C-alpha positions, 0 to 999 in steps of 0.5 A, a space after each residue: 524491541 517488544 512492543 504490548 498489544 495494546 502499542 499493536 493495535 495503534 496503527 492502522 493497517 486494512 485490505 485495500 484493491 488498487 484502482 488506478 495505476 499510473 507513472 511516477 516519473 518524478 521520483 527519486 526511486 521508480 515507483 507508481 502513485 496507485 488509488 486504492 479503494 479502501 471502502 465507505 468508512 475510509 475511502 479512495 486514497 493516495 500512495 506512492 510505491 517502489 515496487 516498478 521491479 517487480 509488477 507492471 501495471 496491468 498485474 496490480 490494477 484490482 490487486 489486495 493490497 495490505 497499507 497502514 492508515 493512520 500515518 501522517 500523509 507524505 510528501 513526496 516530489 510533487 505527490 502526497 502519499 496519504 497509506 502506506 503500501 506495505 511489502 518485504 525485500 525479494 533476495 536484490 532488495 526488490 519489495 514483494 507487496 504483501 498479500 492475502 492467501 489468494 481469496 478476497 478480504 473485505 476490502 477496508 478490513 482491518 488487519 488485527 
């Protein structure tokens, strides 16, 4: 179903930098708890991400990611996820993070 550009603009997607990664053993599916810095305008937010199959905690630390920042917080077990970290499935159904082309973008920068 087509949407208008004005509809698209209501979804706020921003670049963030992962500053902390914790295991999330209480999650139903294997996941990490991410702390993501979006700069001074948005601040630091938390996200649950089912990305354990393809990413180690170490390789996620300091990585830039793209997130939807204006969804309402979502309770996931004992954790509140404040942003949606974006990814797409690979051939096996594992989540591959959406990323940048190897260059750093401005933390907090909006995706248009």
